[in-house]
Backbone and ligand atoms as CSV (ligand in chain L), in Angstrom:
chain,resi,resn,atom,element,x,y,z
A,1,MET,N,N,-25.768,-7.964,-7.584
A,1,MET,CA,C,-24.864,-7.053,-6.892
A,1,MET,C,C,-23.814,-6.502,-7.867
A,2,ALA,N,N,-23.506,-5.239,-7.707
A,2,ALA,CA,C,-22.535,-4.635,-8.571
A,2,ALA,C,C,-21.165,-5.276,-8.356
A,3,LEU,N,N,-20.338,-5.308,-9.358
A,3,LEU,CA,C,-19.022,-5.921,-9.193
A,3,LEU,C,C,-18.195,-5.205,-8.211
A,4,TYR,N,N,-18.265,-3.883,-8.216
A,4,TYR,CA,C,-17.465,-3.034,-7.283
A,4,TYR,C,C,-18.350,-2.315,-6.335
A,5,SER,N,N,-17.901,-2.261,-5.081
A,5,SER,CA,C,-18.652,-1.550,-4.047
A,5,SER,C,C,-18.630,-0.059,-4.295
A,6,GLU,N,N,-19.563,0.630,-3.620
A,6,GLU,CA,C,-19.583,2.095,-3.662
A,6,GLU,C,C,-18.250,2.692,-3.213
A,7,LYS,N,N,-17.689,2.030,-2.201
A,7,LYS,CA,C,-16.428,2.565,-1.677
A,7,LYS,C,C,-15.302,2.464,-2.642
A,8,VAL,N,N,-15.207,1.298,-3.343
A,8,VAL,CA,C,-14.196,1.167,-4.368
A,8,VAL,C,C,-14.358,2.229,-5.442
A,9,MET,N,N,-15.605,2.416,-5.864
A,9,MET,CA,C,-15.834,3.415,-6.906
A,9,MET,C,C,-15.485,4.805,-6.426
A,10,ASP,N,N,-15.802,5.115,-5.203
A,10,ASP,CA,C,-15.561,6.435,-4.611
A,10,ASP,C,C,-14.000,6.703,-4.553
A,11,HIS,N,N,-13.276,5.688,-4.045
A,11,HIS,CA,C,-11.819,5.878,-3.956
A,11,HIS,C,C,-11.137,5.831,-5.314
A,12,PHE,N,N,-11.759,5.155,-6.249
A,12,PHE,CA,C,-11.208,5.146,-7.648
A,12,PHE,C,C,-11.444,6.515,-8.288
A,13,ARG,N,N,-12.645,7.076,-8.100
A,13,ARG,CA,C,-12.957,8.384,-8.742
A,13,ARG,C,C,-12.297,9.522,-8.038
A,14,ASN,N,N,-12.205,9.469,-6.701
A,14,ASN,CA,C,-11.630,10.578,-5.926
A,14,ASN,C,C,-10.549,10.029,-5.023
A,15,PRO,N,N,-9.447,9.568,-5.580
A,15,PRO,CA,C,-8.418,8.972,-4.767
A,15,PRO,C,C,-7.867,9.981,-3.757
A,16,ARG,N,N,-7.632,9.548,-2.535
A,16,ARG,CA,C,-7.052,10.389,-1.494
A,16,ARG,C,C,-5.504,10.246,-1.534
A,17,ASN,N,N,-4.812,11.281,-1.216
A,17,ASN,CA,C,-3.381,11.213,-0.965
A,17,ASN,C,C,-2.564,10.893,-2.229
A,18,VAL,N,N,-3.062,11.349,-3.383
A,18,VAL,CA,C,-2.262,11.120,-4.565
A,18,VAL,C,C,-1.164,12.156,-4.621
A,19,GLY,N,N,0.024,11.715,-5.018
A,19,GLY,CA,C,1.122,12.678,-5.210
A,19,GLY,C,C,2.453,12.150,-4.721
A,20,VAL,N,N,3.355,13.104,-4.545
A,20,VAL,CA,C,4.758,12.772,-4.200
A,20,VAL,C,C,5.099,13.599,-2.939
A,21,ILE,N,N,5.886,12.998,-2.059
A,21,ILE,CA,C,6.436,13.801,-0.951
A,21,ILE,C,C,7.947,13.971,-1.168
A,22,GLU,N,N,8.309,15.264,-1.362
A,22,GLU,CA,C,9.733,15.568,-1.477
A,22,GLU,C,C,10.425,15.269,-0.178
A,23,ASN,N,N,11.609,14.787,-0.198
A,23,ASN,CA,C,12.343,14.468,1.026
A,23,ASN,C,C,11.595,13.527,1.948
A,24,ALA,N,N,10.955,12.539,1.346
A,24,ALA,CA,C,10.229,11.558,2.148
A,24,ALA,C,C,11.208,10.761,3.026
A,25,ASP,N,N,10.721,10.259,4.124
A,25,ASP,CA,C,11.532,9.463,5.025
A,25,ASP,C,C,11.601,7.994,4.648
A,26,GLY,N,N,10.660,7.566,3.821
A,26,GLY,CA,C,10.629,6.207,3.290
A,26,GLY,C,C,9.875,6.188,1.991
A,27,VAL,N,N,10.393,5.445,1.013
A,27,VAL,CA,C,9.771,5.302,-0.266
A,27,VAL,C,C,9.761,3.843,-0.631
A,28,GLY,N,N,8.615,3.397,-1.079
A,28,GLY,CA,C,8.530,1.992,-1.465
A,28,GLY,C,C,7.878,1.864,-2.856
A,29,GLU,N,N,8.455,1.028,-3.720
A,29,GLU,CA,C,7.833,0.856,-5.024
A,29,GLU,C,C,7.736,-0.609,-5.291
A,30,VAL,N,N,6.616,-1.082,-5.652
A,30,VAL,CA,C,6.405,-2.468,-6.033
A,30,VAL,C,C,5.659,-2.599,-7.328
A,31,GLY,N,N,5.823,-3.707,-7.957
A,31,GLY,CA,C,5.111,-3.937,-9.215
A,31,GLY,C,C,4.610,-5.328,-9.284
A,32,ASN,N,N,3.573,-5.532,-10.051
A,32,ASN,CA,C,3.089,-6.867,-10.257
A,32,ASN,C,C,3.475,-7.241,-11.688
A,33,ALA,N,N,4.367,-8.185,-11.803
A,33,ALA,CA,C,4.888,-8.477,-13.154
A,33,ALA,C,C,3.857,-9.039,-14.111
A,34,LYS,N,N,2.819,-9.591,-13.524
A,34,LYS,CA,C,1.787,-10.217,-14.436
A,34,LYS,C,C,0.952,-9.126,-15.146
A,35,CYS,N,N,0.405,-8.193,-14.302
A,35,CYS,CA,C,-0.461,-7.188,-14.902
A,35,CYS,C,C,0.328,-5.916,-15.294
A,36,GLY,N,N,1.593,-5.762,-14.786
A,36,GLY,CA,C,2.381,-4.636,-15.163
A,36,GLY,C,C,2.107,-3.394,-14.338
A,37,ASP,N,N,1.201,-3.499,-13.336
A,37,ASP,CA,C,0.868,-2.345,-12.539
A,37,ASP,C,C,2.013,-2.003,-11.526
A,38,ILE,N,N,2.136,-0.716,-11.227
A,38,ILE,CA,C,3.214,-0.253,-10.356
A,38,ILE,C,C,2.597,0.673,-9.326
A,39,MET,N,N,3.067,0.535,-8.064
A,39,MET,CA,C,2.598,1.401,-7.010
A,39,MET,C,C,3.778,1.941,-6.236
A,40,LYS,N,N,3.766,3.235,-6.001
A,40,LYS,CA,C,4.800,3.873,-5.221
A,40,LYS,C,C,4.237,4.630,-4.043
A,41,ILE,N,N,4.805,4.434,-2.898
A,41,ILE,CA,C,4.270,5.000,-1.657
A,41,ILE,C,C,5.421,5.890,-1.024
A,42,TYR,N,N,5.015,7.085,-0.584
A,42,TYR,CA,C,5.986,7.989,0.055
A,42,TYR,C,C,5.505,8.225,1.484
A,43,LEU,N,N,6.391,8.154,2.484
A,43,LEU,CA,C,6.044,8.399,3.861
A,43,LEU,C,C,6.832,9.542,4.472
A,44,LYS,N,N,6.123,10.355,5.247
A,44,LYS,CA,C,6.783,11.379,6.049
A,44,LYS,C,C,6.599,10.908,7.497
A,45,ILE,N,N,7.694,10.657,8.222
A,45,ILE,CA,C,7.579,10.086,9.531
A,45,ILE,C,C,8.312,10.978,10.583
A,46,GLU,N,N,7.606,11.257,11.645
A,46,GLU,CA,C,8.188,12.000,12.683
A,46,GLU,C,C,7.837,11.335,14.014
A,47,ASP,N,N,8.799,11.188,14.866
A,47,ASP,CA,C,8.565,10.534,16.185
A,47,ASP,C,C,7.834,9.225,15.973
A,48,ASP,N,N,8.224,8.445,14.993
A,48,ASP,CA,C,7.672,7.164,14.724
A,48,ASP,C,C,6.137,7.173,14.388
A,49,VAL,N,N,5.693,8.324,13.936
A,49,VAL,CA,C,4.325,8.441,13.531
A,49,VAL,C,C,4.255,8.880,12.076
A,50,ILE,N,N,3.377,8.255,11.290
A,50,ILE,CA,C,3.236,8.645,9.887
A,50,ILE,C,C,2.467,9.912,9.773
A,51,ARG,N,N,3.189,11.016,9.571
A,51,ARG,CA,C,2.546,12.345,9.521
A,51,ARG,C,C,1.924,12.567,8.198
A,52,ASP,N,N,2.523,12.016,7.157
A,52,ASP,CA,C,1.934,12.240,5.796
A,52,ASP,C,C,2.269,11.008,4.940
A,53,VAL,N,N,1.395,10.734,3.992
A,53,VAL,CA,C,1.617,9.661,3.039
A,53,VAL,C,C,0.989,9.978,1.703
A,54,LYS,N,N,1.727,9.716,0.640
A,54,LYS,CA,C,1.236,9.981,-0.718
A,54,LYS,C,C,1.545,8.762,-1.565
A,55,PHE,N,N,0.770,8.620,-2.637
A,55,PHE,CA,C,1.049,7.544,-3.536
A,55,PHE,C,C,0.927,7.896,-4.997
A,56,GLU,N,N,1.618,7.142,-5.810
A,56,GLU,CA,C,1.428,7.183,-7.244
A,56,GLU,C,C,1.209,5.770,-7.714
A,57,THR,N,N,0.100,5.570,-8.367
A,57,THR,CA,C,-0.177,4.171,-8.843
A,57,THR,C,C,-0.505,4.238,-10.315
A,58,PHE,N,N,0.236,3.401,-11.063
A,58,PHE,CA,C,-0.044,3.267,-12.452
A,58,PHE,C,C,-0.671,1.884,-12.574
A,59,GLY,N,N,-1.947,1.871,-12.528
A,59,GLY,CA,C,-2.567,0.517,-12.514
A,59,GLY,C,C,-4.052,0.581,-12.645
A,60,CYS,N,N,-4.675,-0.543,-12.375
A,60,CYS,CA,C,-6.098,-0.712,-12.545
A,60,CYS,C,C,-6.869,0.096,-11.491
A,61,GLY,N,N,-8.177,0.168,-11.647
A,61,GLY,CA,C,-9.015,0.884,-10.725
A,61,GLY,C,C,-8.945,0.327,-9.294
A,62,SER,N,N,-8.835,-0.978,-9.201
A,62,SER,CA,C,-8.784,-1.580,-7.839
A,62,SER,C,C,-7.494,-1.250,-7.156
A,63,ALA,N,N,-6.404,-1.141,-7.938
A,63,ALA,CA,C,-5.126,-0.820,-7.344
A,63,ALA,C,C,-5.147,0.635,-6.896
A,64,ILE,N,N,-5.780,1.528,-7.655
A,64,ILE,CA,C,-5.888,2.947,-7.257
A,64,ILE,C,C,-6.747,3.058,-5.961
A,65,ALA,N,N,-7.891,2.350,-5.988
A,65,ALA,CA,C,-8.761,2.438,-4.817
A,65,ALA,C,C,-8.048,1.795,-3.584
A,66,SER,N,N,-7.313,0.742,-3.774
A,66,SER,CA,C,-6.584,0.122,-2.690
A,66,SER,C,C,-5.500,1.011,-2.125
A,67,SER,N,N,-4.795,1.715,-3.033
A,67,SER,CA,C,-3.722,2.593,-2.510
A,67,SER,C,C,-4.343,3.788,-1.752
A,68,SER,N,N,-5.491,4.317,-2.275
A,68,SER,CA,C,-6.130,5.392,-1.623
A,68,SER,C,C,-6.585,4.985,-0.227
A,69,MET,N,N,-7.235,3.869,-0.140
A,69,MET,CA,C,-7.765,3.429,1.174
A,69,MET,C,C,-6.614,3.104,2.093
A,70,ALA,N,N,-5.625,2.443,1.597
A,70,ALA,CA,C,-4.452,2.006,2.454
A,70,ALA,C,C,-3.793,3.272,3.035
A,71,THR,N,N,-3.624,4.316,2.225
A,71,THR,CA,C,-2.985,5.509,2.748
A,71,THR,C,C,-3.822,6.168,3.850
A,72,GLU,N,N,-5.146,6.166,3.639
A,72,GLU,CA,C,-6.055,6.707,4.652
A,72,GLU,C,C,-5.894,5.936,5.924
A,73,MET,N,N,-5.705,4.604,5.809
A,73,MET,CA,C,-5.670,3.766,7.019
A,73,MET,C,C,-4.382,3.928,7.845
A,74,ILE,N,N,-3.327,4.386,7.197
A,74,ILE,CA,C,-2.065,4.452,7.988
A,74,ILE,C,C,-1.714,5.956,8.340
A,75,LYS,N,N,-2.373,6.858,7.751
A,75,LYS,CA,C,-2.026,8.279,8.003
A,75,LYS,C,C,-2.346,8.618,9.480
A,76,GLY,N,N,-1.337,9.236,10.105
A,76,GLY,CA,C,-1.484,9.593,11.545
A,76,GLY,C,C,-1.240,8.486,12.521
A,77,LYS,N,N,-0.895,7.309,11.964
A,77,LYS,CA,C,-0.771,6.087,12.849
A,77,LYS,C,C,0.734,5.891,13.141
A,78,PRO,N,N,0.979,5.220,14.257
A,78,PRO,CA,C,2.372,4.866,14.555
A,78,PRO,C,C,2.875,3.891,13.489
A,79,VAL,N,N,4.194,3.896,13.269
A,79,VAL,CA,C,4.811,3.005,12.298
A,79,VAL,C,C,4.494,1.550,12.581
A,80,ALA,N,N,4.444,1.194,13.903
A,80,ALA,CA,C,4.185,-0.237,14.268
A,80,ALA,C,C,2.775,-0.603,13.824
A,81,ASP,N,N,1.820,0.306,13.853
A,81,ASP,CA,C,0.458,-0.025,13.423
A,81,ASP,C,C,0.458,-0.193,11.905
A,82,ALA,N,N,1.162,0.678,11.210
A,82,ALA,CA,C,1.178,0.558,9.742
A,82,ALA,C,C,1.792,-0.771,9.299
A,83,MET,N,N,2.742,-1.279,10.070
A,83,MET,CA,C,3.341,-2.543,9.771
A,83,MET,C,C,2.311,-3.683,9.795
A,84,GLN,N,N,1.290,-3.489,10.598
A,84,GLN,CA,C,0.262,-4.552,10.721
A,84,GLN,C,C,-0.810,-4.565,9.637
A,85,LEU,N,N,-0.766,-3.504,8.806
A,85,LEU,CA,C,-1.827,-3.403,7.773
A,85,LEU,C,C,-1.722,-4.556,6.767
A,86,THR,N,N,-2.847,-5.216,6.592
A,86,THR,CA,C,-2.842,-6.337,5.625
A,86,THR,C,C,-3.729,-5.990,4.432
A,87,ASN,N,N,-3.522,-6.715,3.377
A,87,ASN,CA,C,-4.293,-6.470,2.177
A,87,ASN,C,C,-5.745,-6.850,2.475
A,88,LYS,N,N,-5.954,-7.807,3.359
A,88,LYS,CA,C,-7.284,-8.184,3.749
A,88,LYS,C,C,-8.034,-7.055,4.365
A,89,ALA,N,N,-7.353,-6.360,5.310
A,89,ALA,CA,C,-7.951,-5.208,5.952
A,89,ALA,C,C,-8.310,-4.141,4.985
A,90,VAL,N,N,-7.433,-3.926,3.990
A,90,VAL,CA,C,-7.690,-2.909,2.955
A,90,VAL,C,C,-8.903,-3.270,2.123
A,91,ALA,N,N,-8.966,-4.547,1.704
A,91,ALA,CA,C,-10.120,-4.992,0.914
A,91,ALA,C,C,-11.385,-4.915,1.718
A,92,GLU,N,N,-11.328,-5.265,3.019
A,92,GLU,CA,C,-12.522,-5.187,3.851
A,92,GLU,C,C,-13.000,-3.714,4.047
A,93,ALA,N,N,-12.005,-2.840,4.188
A,93,ALA,CA,C,-12.365,-1.426,4.322
A,93,ALA,C,C,-13.041,-0.897,3.083
A,94,LEU,N,N,-12.746,-1.502,1.942
A,94,LEU,CA,C,-13.371,-1.113,0.683
A,94,LEU,C,C,-14.682,-1.826,0.484
A,95,ASP,N,N,-15.132,-2.545,1.494
A,95,ASP,CA,C,-16.354,-3.359,1.372
A,95,ASP,C,C,-16.176,-4.468,0.318
A,96,GLY,N,N,-14.956,-4.907,0.262
A,96,GLY,CA,C,-14.688,-6.094,-0.615
A,96,GLY,C,C,-14.186,-5.759,-1.996
A,97,LEU,N,N,-13.457,-6.710,-2.565
A,97,LEU,CA,C,-12.988,-6.584,-3.962
A,97,LEU,C,C,-13.354,-7.926,-4.619
A,98,PRO,N,N,-13.587,-7.925,-5.907
A,98,PRO,CA,C,-13.848,-9.190,-6.595
A,98,PRO,C,C,-12.643,-10.080,-6.376
A,99,ALA,N,N,-12.871,-11.406,-6.319
A,99,ALA,CA,C,-11.773,-12.341,-6.031
A,99,ALA,C,C,-10.582,-12.121,-6.993
A,100,HIS,N,N,-10.856,-11.911,-8.251
A,100,HIS,CA,C,-9.729,-11.765,-9.188
A,100,HIS,C,C,-9.028,-10.416,-9.117
A,101,LYS,N,N,-9.531,-9.587,-8.198
A,101,LYS,CA,C,-8.893,-8.251,-7.978
A,101,LYS,C,C,-8.282,-8.120,-6.594
A,102,LEU,N,N,-8.284,-9.212,-5.836
A,102,LEU,CA,C,-7.690,-9.151,-4.525
A,102,LEU,C,C,-6.204,-8.889,-4.566
A,103,HIS,N,N,-5.532,-9.365,-5.631
A,103,HIS,CA,C,-4.089,-9.126,-5.719
A,103,HIS,C,C,-3.732,-7.655,-5.814
A,104,CYS,N,N,-4.686,-6.824,-6.241
A,104,CYS,CA,C,-4.490,-5.404,-6.350
A,104,CYS,C,C,-4.274,-4.805,-4.957
A,105,SER,N,N,-5.034,-5.310,-3.950
A,105,SER,CA,C,-4.847,-4.817,-2.607
A,105,SER,C,C,-3.512,-5.362,-1.982
A,106,VAL,N,N,-3.041,-6.477,-2.494
A,106,VAL,CA,C,-1.745,-6.987,-2.031
A,106,VAL,C,C,-0.647,-6.018,-2.397
A,107,LEU,N,N,-0.804,-5.400,-3.569
A,107,LEU,CA,C,0.198,-4.395,-4.027
A,107,LEU,C,C,0.285,-3.252,-3.017
A,108,ALA,N,N,-0.877,-2.828,-2.444
A,108,ALA,CA,C,-0.884,-1.754,-1.510
A,108,ALA,C,C,-0.193,-2.116,-0.257
A,109,GLU,N,N,-0.413,-3.324,0.241
A,109,GLU,CA,C,0.264,-3.776,1.462
A,109,GLU,C,C,1.748,-3.838,1.218
A,110,GLU,N,N,2.157,-4.360,0.099
A,110,GLU,CA,C,3.593,-4.535,-0.180
A,110,GLU,C,C,4.264,-3.179,-0.377
A,111,ALA,N,N,3.554,-2.244,-1.022
A,111,ALA,CA,C,4.177,-0.941,-1.222
A,111,ALA,C,C,4.425,-0.224,0.077
A,112,ILE,N,N,3.438,-0.331,0.974
A,112,ILE,CA,C,3.622,0.326,2.350
A,112,ILE,C,C,4.713,-0.412,3.090
A,113,LYS,N,N,4.786,-1.683,3.043
A,113,LYS,CA,C,5.832,-2.393,3.781
A,113,LYS,C,C,7.198,-2.056,3.189
A,114,ALA,N,N,7.280,-1.924,1.852
A,114,ALA,CA,C,8.534,-1.557,1.224
A,114,ALA,C,C,9.022,-0.177,1.660
A,115,ALA,N,N,8.040,0.777,1.787
A,115,ALA,CA,C,8.404,2.137,2.217
A,115,ALA,C,C,8.805,2.104,3.715
A,116,LEU,N,N,8.191,1.269,4.518
A,116,LEU,CA,C,8.570,1.247,5.930
A,116,LEU,C,C,9.931,0.584,6.043
A,117,LYS,N,N,10.244,-0.398,5.226
A,117,LYS,CA,C,11.517,-1.067,5.260
A,117,LYS,C,C,12.595,-0.045,4.850
A,118,ASP,N,N,12.285,0.771,3.911
A,118,ASP,CA,C,13.220,1.838,3.467
A,118,ASP,C,C,13.482,2.807,4.618
A,119,TYR,N,N,12.403,3.166,5.335
A,119,TYR,CA,C,12.589,4.006,6.496
A,119,TYR,C,C,13.463,3.379,7.523
A,120,TYR,N,N,13.234,2.144,7.823
A,120,TYR,CA,C,14.058,1.387,8.818
A,120,TYR,C,C,15.526,1.390,8.339
A,121,ASP,N,N,15.706,1.039,7.070
A,121,ASP,CA,C,17.106,0.930,6.535
A,121,ASP,C,C,17.792,2.284,6.643
A,122,ARG,N,N,17.111,3.363,6.213
A,122,ARG,CA,C,17.751,4.630,6.223
A,122,ARG,C,C,18.161,5.096,7.623
A,123,ASN,N,N,17.385,4.670,8.637
A,123,ASN,CA,C,17.619,5.124,9.975
A,123,ASN,C,C,18.387,4.108,10.808
A,124,GLY,N,N,18.762,3.031,10.179
A,124,GLY,CA,C,19.516,2.004,10.910
A,124,GLY,C,C,18.739,1.393,12.056
A,125,ILE,N,N,17.421,1.313,11.837
A,125,ILE,CA,C,16.564,0.706,12.854
A,125,ILE,C,C,16.467,-0.813,12.550
A,126,ALA,N,N,16.734,-1.606,13.602
A,126,ALA,CA,C,16.752,-3.025,13.415
A,126,ALA,C,C,15.273,-3.539,13.262
A,127,TYR,N,N,15.101,-4.552,12.416
A,127,TYR,CA,C,13.782,-5.138,12.230
A,127,TYR,C,C,13.897,-6.603,11.915
A,128,ASP,N,N,12.798,-7.292,12.094
A,128,ASP,CA,C,12.721,-8.682,11.849
A,128,ASP,C,C,12.415,-8.879,10.334
A,129,ALA,N,N,13.415,-9.374,9.601
A,129,ALA,CA,C,13.262,-9.496,8.173
A,129,ALA,C,C,12.057,-10.320,7.721
A,130,SER,N,N,11.630,-11.203,8.603
A,130,SER,CA,C,10.510,-12.081,8.263
A,130,SER,C,C,9.200,-11.316,8.202
A,131,GLN,N,N,9.224,-10.053,8.695
A,131,GLN,CA,C,8.033,-9.248,8.603
A,131,GLN,C,C,7.824,-8.720,7.140
A,132,PHE,N,N,8.856,-8.954,6.370
A,132,PHE,CA,C,8.754,-8.515,4.942
A,132,PHE,C,C,8.830,-9.670,4.015
A,133,PRO,N,N,7.793,-10.469,3.950
A,133,PRO,CA,C,7.822,-11.625,3.111
A,133,PRO,C,C,8.010,-11.192,1.642
A,134,ASP,N,N,8.989,-11.668,0.968
A,134,ASP,CA,C,9.218,-11.136,-0.394
A,134,ASP,C,C,8.328,-11.850,-1.387
A,135,CYS,N,N,7.131,-11.360,-1.405
A,135,CYS,CA,C,6.176,-11.758,-2.420
A,135,CYS,C,C,5.662,-13.146,-2.349
A,136,ALA,N,N,6.128,-13.945,-1.371
A,136,ALA,CA,C,5.758,-15.320,-1.341
A,136,ALA,C,C,4.294,-15.522,-1.225
A,137,HIS,N,N,3.596,-14.543,-0.591
A,137,HIS,CA,C,2.162,-14.700,-0.315
A,137,HIS,C,C,1.324,-14.083,-1.406
A,138,CYS,N,N,1.944,-13.574,-2.438
A,138,CYS,CA,C,1.205,-12.886,-3.444
A,138,CYS,C,C,0.974,-13.720,-4.677
A,139,ASP,N,N,-0.260,-14.193,-4.886
A,139,ASP,CA,C,-0.451,-15.073,-6.002
A,139,ASP,C,C,-0.524,-14.314,-7.346
A,140,GLY,N,N,-0.689,-12.981,-7.289
A,140,GLY,CA,C,-0.681,-12.222,-8.492
A,140,GLY,C,C,0.689,-11.962,-9.013
A,141,CYS,N,N,1.682,-12.255,-8.194
A,141,CYS,CA,C,3.004,-11.805,-8.534
A,141,CYS,C,C,3.853,-12.962,-9.060
A,142,VAL,N,N,4.610,-12.637,-10.097
A,142,VAL,CA,C,5.421,-13.721,-10.703
A,142,VAL,C,C,6.947,-13.402,-10.550
A,143,CYS,N,N,7.240,-12.430,-9.622
A,143,CYS,CA,C,8.605,-12.004,-9.520
A,143,CYS,C,C,9.415,-12.980,-8.638
A,144,GLY,N,N,8.775,-13.811,-7.832
A,144,GLY,CA,C,9.473,-14.613,-6.851
A,144,GLY,C,C,10.124,-15.856,-7.451
L,1,LIG,FE1,FE,-2.790,-5.116,-11.696
L,1,LIG,FE2,FE,-4.975,-4.633,-10.330
L,1,LIG,S1,S,-4.775,-5.644,-12.255
L,1,LIG,S2,S,-2.934,-4.355,-9.662
């Protein structure tokens, strides 16, 4: 079996939603200190629905594929649904990632959560801080 699925290769070669949103309603940037990769997510939110999402990822192919898939998965969805997105769901939607690349999908989940947190903060929306675990679950991350 090939190391990477067709879907990973497709999203790596033709990533969806690459770019920047000017005047975004939420911006999240996370990095993995070990590999040095950085992911930034921009959200445009209206009526609690994610109308648009863009990303910039400086990282490995799996991180690019994960960001692309993750943005597709939350586009057009209510904020509450986007909050439920897990790295596991992103990896599954990509038909799997090699075990040593799973942390790349964690970056996508964390970047989206960071952008949603920014949206909540900017708008004074109350949230349960425990929904934003600060990297404790990320084995690729050494920032904790
Ligand atoms: Fe750093 Fe993939 S190796 S995110």
